[in-house]
GUGU-510567 format. One record per atom (N, C-alpha, C, O): residue in three letters; atom name; x, z, y. Coordinates in nm, 3 decimals. Last residue first. Example, Ala and Ser with C-alpha at 12.3 -4.5 7.8 and 13.67 -1.06 7.14 Angstrom:
// GUGU-510567
<site 'SER'; 'N'; <1.285; 0.708; -0.225>>
<site 'SER'; 'CA'; <1.367; 0.714; -0.106>>
<site 'SER'; 'C'; <1.290; 0.787; 0.003>>
<site 'SER'; 'O'; <1.341; 0.804; 0.114>>
<site 'ALA'; 'N'; <1.319; 0.780; -0.569>>
<site 'ALA'; 'CA'; <1.230; 0.780; -0.450>>
<site 'ALA'; 'C'; <1.320; 0.780; -0.330>>
<site 'ALA'; 'O'; <1.424; 0.846; -0.332>>
//
This chain:
// GUGU-510567
<site 'LYS'; 'N'; <-0.106; 0.638; 1.264>>
<site 'LYS'; 'CA'; <-0.208; 0.693; 1.355>>
<site 'LYS'; 'C'; <-0.307; 0.585; 1.406>>
<site 'LYS'; 'O'; <-0.397; 0.617; 1.483>>
<site 'PHE'; 'N'; <0.131; 0.729; 1.039>>
<site 'PHE'; 'CA'; <0.034; 0.626; 1.067>>
<site 'PHE'; 'C'; <-0.081; 0.689; 1.153>>
<site 'PHE'; 'O'; <-0.143; 0.787; 1.110>>
<site 'ALA'; 'N'; <0.287; 0.957; 1.039>>
<site 'ALA'; 'CA'; <0.361; 0.827; 1.035>>
<site 'ALA'; 'C'; <0.252; 0.731; 1.083>>
<site 'ALA'; 'O'; <0.285; 0.651; 1.170>>
<site 'CYS'; 'N'; <0.163; 1.203; 1.038>>
<site 'CYS'; 'CA'; <0.252; 1.175; 1.152>>
<site 'CYS'; 'C'; <0.306; 1.036; 1.146>>
<site 'CYS'; 'O'; <0.370; 0.994; 1.243>>
<site 'GLY'; 'N'; <-0.174; 1.163; 0.953>>
<site 'GLY'; 'CA'; <-0.049; 1.233; 0.939>>
<site 'GLY'; 'C'; <0.041; 1.214; 1.054>>
<site 'GLY'; 'O'; <-0.009; 1.210; 1.167>>
<site 'THR'; 'N'; <-0.540; 1.201; 0.986>>
<site 'THR'; 'CA'; <-0.408; 1.133; 1.015>>
<site 'THR'; 'C'; <-0.291; 1.236; 0.979>>
<site 'THR'; 'O'; <-0.303; 1.359; 0.976>>
<site 'LYS'; 'N'; <-0.794; 1.246; 0.739>>
<site 'LYS'; 'CA'; <-0.718; 1.293; 0.850>>
<site 'LYS'; 'C'; <-0.579; 1.236; 0.859>>
<site 'LYS'; 'O'; <-0.508; 1.223; 0.759>>
<site 'ILE'; 'N'; <-1.030; 0.993; 0.668>>
<site 'ILE'; 'CA'; <-0.914; 1.071; 0.612>>
<site 'ILE'; 'C'; <-0.836; 1.124; 0.740>>
<site 'ILE'; 'O'; <-0.817; 1.049; 0.835>>
<site 'GLY'; 'N'; <-1.237; 0.822; 0.747>>
<site 'GLY'; 'CA'; <-1.235; 0.960; 0.786>>
<site 'GLY'; 'C'; <-1.129; 1.052; 0.733>>
<site 'GLY'; 'O'; <-1.137; 1.174; 0.749>>
<site 'MET'; 'N'; <-1.230; 0.552; 0.710>>
<site 'MET'; 'CA'; <-1.301; 0.634; 0.603>>
<site 'MET'; 'C'; <-1.315; 0.781; 0.643>>
<site 'MET'; 'O'; <-1.392; 0.855; 0.582>>
<site 'MET'; 'N'; <-1.062; 0.476; 0.904>>
<site 'MET'; 'CA'; <-1.202; 0.436; 0.927>>
<site 'MET'; 'C'; <-1.290; 0.524; 0.829>>
<site 'MET'; 'O'; <-1.403; 0.563; 0.860>>
<site 'ASN'; 'N'; <-0.819; 0.551; 0.770>>
<site 'ASN'; 'CA'; <-0.866; 0.614; 0.898>>
<site 'ASN'; 'C'; <-1.018; 0.597; 0.919>>
<site 'ASN'; 'O'; <-1.089; 0.693; 0.948>>
<site 'PHE'; 'N'; <-0.820; 0.360; 0.566>>
<site 'PHE'; 'CA'; <-0.829; 0.514; 0.529>>
<site 'PHE'; 'C'; <-0.875; 0.598; 0.657>>
<site 'PHE'; 'O'; <-0.953; 0.693; 0.650>>
<site 'ILE'; 'N'; <-0.773; 0.145; 0.720>>
<site 'ILE'; 'CA'; <-0.900; 0.160; 0.637>>
<site 'ILE'; 'C'; <-0.925; 0.296; 0.604>>
<site 'ILE'; 'O'; <-1.037; 0.346; 0.612>>
<site 'LYS'; 'N'; <-0.528; 0.198; 0.827>>
<site 'LYS'; 'CA'; <-0.640; 0.168; 0.915>>
<site 'LYS'; 'C'; <-0.772; 0.188; 0.840>>
<site 'LYS'; 'O'; <-0.869; 0.242; 0.894>>
<site 'ALA'; 'N'; <-0.378; 0.212; 0.595>>
<site 'ALA'; 'CA'; <-0.393; 0.332; 0.680>>
<site 'ALA'; 'C'; <-0.512; 0.318; 0.780>>
<site 'ALA'; 'O'; <-0.583; 0.414; 0.810>>
<site 'ALA'; 'N'; <-0.395; -0.060; 0.505>>
<site 'ALA'; 'CA'; <-0.450; 0.054; 0.432>>
<site 'ALA'; 'C'; <-0.470; 0.175; 0.506>>
<site 'ALA'; 'O'; <-0.571; 0.242; 0.485>>
<site 'PRO'; 'N'; <-0.243; -0.192; 0.721>>
<site 'PRO'; 'CA'; <-0.382; -0.211; 0.695>>
<site 'PRO'; 'C'; <-0.454; -0.106; 0.612>>
<site 'PRO'; 'O'; <-0.565; -0.068; 0.647>>
<site 'CYS'; 'N'; <-0.024; -0.042; 0.926>>
<site 'CYS'; 'CA'; <-0.046; -0.062; 0.795>>
<site 'CYS'; 'C'; <-0.207; -0.076; 0.773>>
<site 'CYS'; 'O'; <-0.286; 0.014; 0.801>>
<site 'PHE'; 'N'; <0.231; -0.036; 1.167>>
<site 'PHE'; 'CA'; <0.086; -0.077; 1.146>>
<site 'PHE'; 'C'; <0.081; -0.101; 0.989>>
<site 'PHE'; 'O'; <0.166; -0.169; 0.931>>
<site 'GLY'; 'N'; <0.475; 0.020; 1.232>>
<site 'GLY'; 'CA'; <0.399; 0.129; 1.225>>
<site 'GLY'; 'C'; <0.251; 0.091; 1.196>>
<site 'GLY'; 'O'; <0.162; 0.175; 1.201>>
<site 'THR'; 'N'; <0.685; -0.173; 1.226>>
<site 'THR'; 'CA'; <0.580; -0.186; 1.332>>
<site 'THR'; 'C'; <0.492; -0.060; 1.337>>
<site 'THR'; 'O'; <0.436; -0.035; 1.444>>
<site 'PHE'; 'N'; <0.868; -0.092; 1.014>>
<site 'PHE'; 'CA'; <0.914; -0.150; 1.154>>
<site 'PHE'; 'C'; <0.811; -0.134; 1.267>>
<site 'PHE'; 'O'; <0.840; -0.092; 1.379>>
<site 'ALA'; 'N'; <0.698; -0.025; 0.817>>
<site 'ALA'; 'CA'; <0.823; 0.065; 0.857>>
<site 'ALA'; 'C'; <0.864; 0.025; 0.989>>
<site 'ALA'; 'O'; <0.895; 0.110; 1.072>>
<site 'SER'; 'N'; <0.545; -0.244; 0.774>>
<site 'SER'; 'CA'; <0.483; -0.118; 0.837>>
<site 'SER'; 'C'; <0.590; -0.016; 0.878>>
<site 'SER'; 'O'; <0.567; 0.068; 0.965>>
<site 'GLN'; 'N'; <0.716; -0.424; 0.659>>
<site 'GLN'; 'CA'; <0.679; -0.457; 0.797>>
<site 'GLN'; 'C'; <0.611; -0.325; 0.866>>
<site 'GLN'; 'O'; <0.619; -0.302; 0.986>>
<site 'ILE'; 'N'; <0.761; -0.297; 0.413>>
<site 'ILE'; 'CA'; <0.875; -0.317; 0.499>>
<site 'ILE'; 'C'; <0.821; -0.340; 0.648>>
<site 'ILE'; 'O'; <0.873; -0.284; 0.745>>
<site 'LEU'; 'N'; <0.500; -0.293; 0.303>>
<site 'LEU'; 'CA'; <0.570; -0.169; 0.337>>
<site 'LEU'; 'C'; <0.685; -0.186; 0.424>>
<site 'LEU'; 'O'; <0.710; -0.099; 0.507>>
<site 'ASN'; 'N'; <0.457; -0.587; 0.288>>
<site 'ASN'; 'CA'; <0.368; -0.504; 0.370>>
<site 'ASN'; 'C'; <0.435; -0.357; 0.409>>
<site 'ASN'; 'O'; <0.428; -0.311; 0.523>>
<site 'ALA'; 'N'; <0.651; -0.651; 0.097>>
<site 'ALA'; 'CA'; <0.654; -0.700; 0.240>>
<site 'ALA'; 'C'; <0.571; -0.617; 0.334>>
<site 'ALA'; 'O'; <0.612; -0.583; 0.445>>
<site 'GLY'; 'N'; <0.541; -0.511; -0.128>>
<site 'GLY'; 'CA'; <0.667; -0.478; -0.075>>
<site 'GLY'; 'C'; <0.686; -0.531; 0.074>>
<site 'GLY'; 'O'; <0.734; -0.457; 0.161>>
<site 'ILE'; 'N'; <0.291; -0.647; -0.154>>
<site 'ILE'; 'CA'; <0.298; -0.498; -0.127>>
<site 'ILE'; 'C'; <0.432; -0.464; -0.064>>
<site 'ILE'; 'O'; <0.438; -0.397; 0.038>>
<site 'PHE'; 'N'; <0.384; -0.897; -0.208>>
<site 'PHE'; 'CA'; <0.304; -0.873; -0.087>>
<site 'PHE'; 'C'; <0.306; -0.735; -0.052>>
<site 'PHE'; 'O'; <0.321; -0.701; 0.065>>
<site 'VAL'; 'N'; <0.519; -0.862; -0.445>>
<site 'VAL'; 'CA'; <0.590; -0.913; -0.328>>
<site 'VAL'; 'C'; <0.514; -0.879; -0.200>>
<site 'VAL'; 'O'; <0.571; -0.839; -0.099>>
<site 'THR'; 'N'; <0.297; -0.788; -0.609>>
<site 'THR'; 'CA'; <0.412; -0.700; -0.596>>
<site 'THR'; 'C'; <0.490; -0.734; -0.461>>
<site 'THR'; 'O'; <0.520; -0.647; -0.379>>
<site 'LEU'; 'N'; <0.161; -1.032; -0.610>>
<site 'LEU'; 'CA'; <0.100; -0.904; -0.550>>
<site 'LEU'; 'C'; <0.214; -0.799; -0.524>>
<site 'LEU'; 'O'; <0.216; -0.734; -0.420>>
<site 'TRP'; 'N'; <0.328; -1.194; -0.741>>
<site 'TRP'; 'CA'; <0.320; -1.219; -0.597>>
<site 'TRP'; 'C'; <0.242; -1.101; -0.532>>
<site 'TRP'; 'O'; <0.257; -1.074; -0.412>>
<site 'VAL'; 'N'; <0.296; -1.131; -1.005>>
<site 'VAL'; 'CA'; <0.420; -1.081; -0.943>>
<site 'VAL'; 'C'; <0.412; -1.095; -0.790>>
<site 'VAL'; 'O'; <0.477; -1.021; -0.718>>
<site 'PHE'; 'N'; <0.082; -1.281; -1.098>>
<site 'PHE'; 'CA'; <0.057; -1.152; -1.035>>
<site 'PHE'; 'C'; <0.176; -1.068; -0.976>>
<site 'PHE'; 'O'; <0.162; -0.963; -0.913>>
<site 'ASN'; 'N'; <0.201; -1.496; -1.238>>
<site 'ASN'; 'CA'; <0.170; -1.503; -1.091>>
<site 'ASN'; 'C'; <0.124; -1.379; -1.021>>
<site 'ASN'; 'O'; <0.127; -1.372; -0.898>>
<site 'ALA'; 'N'; <0.188; -1.437; -1.507>>
<site 'ALA'; 'CA'; <0.304; -1.406; -1.439>>
<site 'ALA'; 'C'; <0.291; -1.423; -1.282>>
<site 'ALA'; 'O'; <0.369; -1.363; -1.208>>
<site 'HIS'; 'N'; <-0.107; -1.253; -1.629>>
<site 'HIS'; 'CA'; <-0.050; -1.377; -1.577>>
<site 'HIS'; 'C'; <0.081; -1.348; -1.493>>
<site 'HIS'; 'O'; <0.086; -1.250; -1.419>>
<site 'VAL'; 'N'; <-0.138; -1.019; -1.813>>
<site 'VAL'; 'CA'; <-0.238; -1.122; -1.775>>
<site 'VAL'; 'C'; <-0.176; -1.252; -1.739>>
<site 'VAL'; 'O'; <-0.191; -1.351; -1.811>>
<site 'TYR'; 'N'; <0.077; -0.850; -1.867>>
<site 'TYR'; 'CA'; <-0.035; -0.876; -1.969>>
<site 'TYR'; 'C'; <-0.127; -0.980; -1.935>>
<site 'TYR'; 'O'; <-0.194; -1.031; -2.024>>
<site 'GLN'; 'N'; <0.268; -0.844; -1.661>>
<site 'GLN'; 'CA'; <0.312; -0.841; -1.792>>
<site 'GLN'; 'C'; <0.214; -0.892; -1.893>>
<site 'GLN'; 'O'; <0.249; -0.962; -1.988>>
<site 'THR'; 'N'; <0.102; -0.851; -1.418>>
<site 'THR'; 'CA'; <0.204; -0.955; -1.449>>
<site 'THR'; 'C'; <0.248; -0.951; -1.601>>
<site 'THR'; 'O'; <0.263; -1.058; -1.659>>
<site 'LEU'; 'N'; <-0.041; -0.611; -1.464>>
<site 'LEU'; 'CA'; <-0.107; -0.740; -1.458>>
<site 'LEU'; 'C'; <-0.015; -0.858; -1.478>>
<site 'LEU'; 'O'; <-0.050; -0.954; -1.547>>
<site 'VAL'; 'N'; <0.166; -0.423; -1.436>>
<site 'VAL'; 'CA'; <0.095; -0.438; -1.563>>
<site 'VAL'; 'C'; <0.022; -0.582; -1.573>>
<site 'VAL'; 'O'; <0.026; -0.653; -1.674>>
<site 'VAL'; 'N'; <0.247; -0.479; -1.184>>
<site 'VAL'; 'CA'; <0.340; -0.499; -1.284>>
<site 'VAL'; 'C'; <0.274; -0.507; -1.414>>
<site 'VAL'; 'O'; <0.314; -0.587; -1.499>>
<site 'SER'; 'N'; <0.015; -0.412; -1.036>>
<site 'SER'; 'CA'; <0.055; -0.541; -1.038>>
<site 'SER'; 'C'; <0.162; -0.571; -1.143>>
<site 'SER'; 'O'; <0.166; -0.685; -1.190>>
<site 'LEU'; 'N'; <0.005; -0.132; -1.092>>
<site 'LEU'; 'CA'; <-0.103; -0.214; -1.137>>
<site 'LEU'; 'C'; <-0.054; -0.363; -1.140>>
<site 'LEU'; 'O'; <-0.079; -0.432; -1.239>>
<site 'LEU'; 'N'; <0.229; -0.047; -0.959>>
<site 'LEU'; 'CA'; <0.224; -0.030; -1.101>>
<site 'LEU'; 'C'; <0.117; -0.126; -1.159>>
<site 'LEU'; 'O'; <0.139; -0.192; -1.261>>
<site 'VAL'; 'N'; <0.156; -0.118; -0.689>>
<site 'VAL'; 'CA'; <0.276; -0.180; -0.753>>
<site 'VAL'; 'C'; <0.268; -0.169; -0.907>>
<site 'VAL'; 'O'; <0.297; -0.265; -0.978>>
<site 'MET'; 'N'; <-0.074; 0.037; -0.671>>
<site 'MET'; 'CA'; <-0.082; -0.104; -0.662>>
<site 'MET'; 'C'; <0.032; -0.167; -0.722>>
<site 'MET'; 'O'; <0.016; -0.260; -0.801>>
<site 'SER'; 'N'; <0.045; 0.291; -0.670>>
<site 'SER'; 'CA'; <-0.061; 0.255; -0.777>>
<site 'SER'; 'C'; <-0.069; 0.101; -0.772>>
<site 'SER'; 'O'; <-0.069; 0.043; -0.881>>
<site 'GLY'; 'N'; <0.204; 0.291; -0.442>>
<site 'GLY'; 'CA'; <0.258; 0.304; -0.573>>
<site 'GLY'; 'C'; <0.164; 0.260; -0.680>>
<site 'GLY'; 'O'; <0.207; 0.194; -0.774>>
<site 'ALA'; 'N'; <0.000; 0.262; -0.249>>
<site 'ALA'; 'CA'; <0.100; 0.153; -0.260>>
<site 'ALA'; 'C'; <0.163; 0.157; -0.400>>
<site 'ALA'; 'O'; <0.176; 0.055; -0.468>>
<site 'PHE'; 'N'; <-0.143; 0.499; -0.277>>
<site 'PHE'; 'CA'; <-0.218; 0.374; -0.301>>
<site 'PHE'; 'C'; <-0.111; 0.259; -0.328>>
<site 'PHE'; 'O'; <-0.130; 0.173; -0.415>>
<site 'VAL'; 'N'; <0.043; 0.691; -0.219>>
<site 'VAL'; 'CA'; <-0.017; 0.690; -0.357>>
<site 'VAL'; 'C'; <-0.082; 0.560; -0.387>>
<site 'VAL'; 'O'; <-0.082; 0.513; -0.501>>
<site 'PHE'; 'N'; <0.112; 0.615; 0.041>>
<site 'PHE'; 'CA'; <0.218; 0.615; -0.063>>
<site 'PHE'; 'C'; <0.154; 0.613; -0.203>>
<site 'PHE'; 'O'; <0.202; 0.544; -0.293>>
<site 'VAL'; 'N'; <-0.129; 0.674; 0.157>>
<site 'VAL'; 'CA'; <-0.083; 0.537; 0.171>>
<site 'VAL'; 'C'; <0.027; 0.519; 0.060>>
<site 'VAL'; 'O'; <0.030; 0.415; -0.006>>
<site 'LEU'; 'N'; <-0.164; 0.943; 0.122>>
<site 'LEU'; 'CA'; <-0.256; 0.857; 0.055>>
<site 'LEU'; 'C'; <-0.204; 0.717; 0.052>>
<site 'LEU'; 'O'; <-0.229; 0.644; -0.044>>
<site 'ARG'; 'N'; <0.036; 1.044; 0.293>>
<site 'ARG'; 'CA'; <0.049; 1.063; 0.147>>
<site 'ARG'; 'C'; <-0.046; 0.968; 0.076>>
<site 'ARG'; 'O'; <-0.007; 0.915; -0.028>>
<site 'ASP'; 'N'; <-0.080; 0.952; 0.538>>
<site 'ASP'; 'CA'; <0.055; 0.924; 0.500>>
<site 'ASP'; 'C'; <0.071; 0.933; 0.343>>
<site 'ASP'; 'O'; <0.115; 0.839; 0.276>>
<site 'ILE'; 'N'; <-0.337; 1.077; 0.554>>
<site 'ILE'; 'CA'; <-0.317; 0.921; 0.532>>
<site 'ILE'; 'C'; <-0.179; 0.891; 0.488>>
<site 'ILE'; 'O'; <-0.164; 0.805; 0.401>>
<site 'ASN'; 'N'; <-0.343; 1.381; 0.352>>
<site 'ASN'; 'CA'; <-0.350; 1.293; 0.479>>
<site 'ASN'; 'C'; <-0.324; 1.155; 0.449>>
<site 'ASN'; 'O'; <-0.293; 1.117; 0.336>>
<site 'MET'; 'N'; <-0.543; 1.595; 0.175>>
<site 'MET'; 'CA'; <-0.450; 1.494; 0.157>>
<site 'MET'; 'C'; <-0.455; 1.416; 0.294>>
<site 'MET'; 'O'; <-0.564; 1.390; 0.345>>
//
């Protein structure tokens, strides 16, 4: 699995987790969903994704979107 796919899996998992936390723990966890969405939008324009940088440091092979 390369960084591109791993970023999608990580972002999707975090969105689902934040929805569950918002529903069952506290309504303010919705801001985690907002943060994830904003981060995905800015990475689409800039090509910079903090999760991709962390995965790169962990030695995951790069794809074509995040280098």
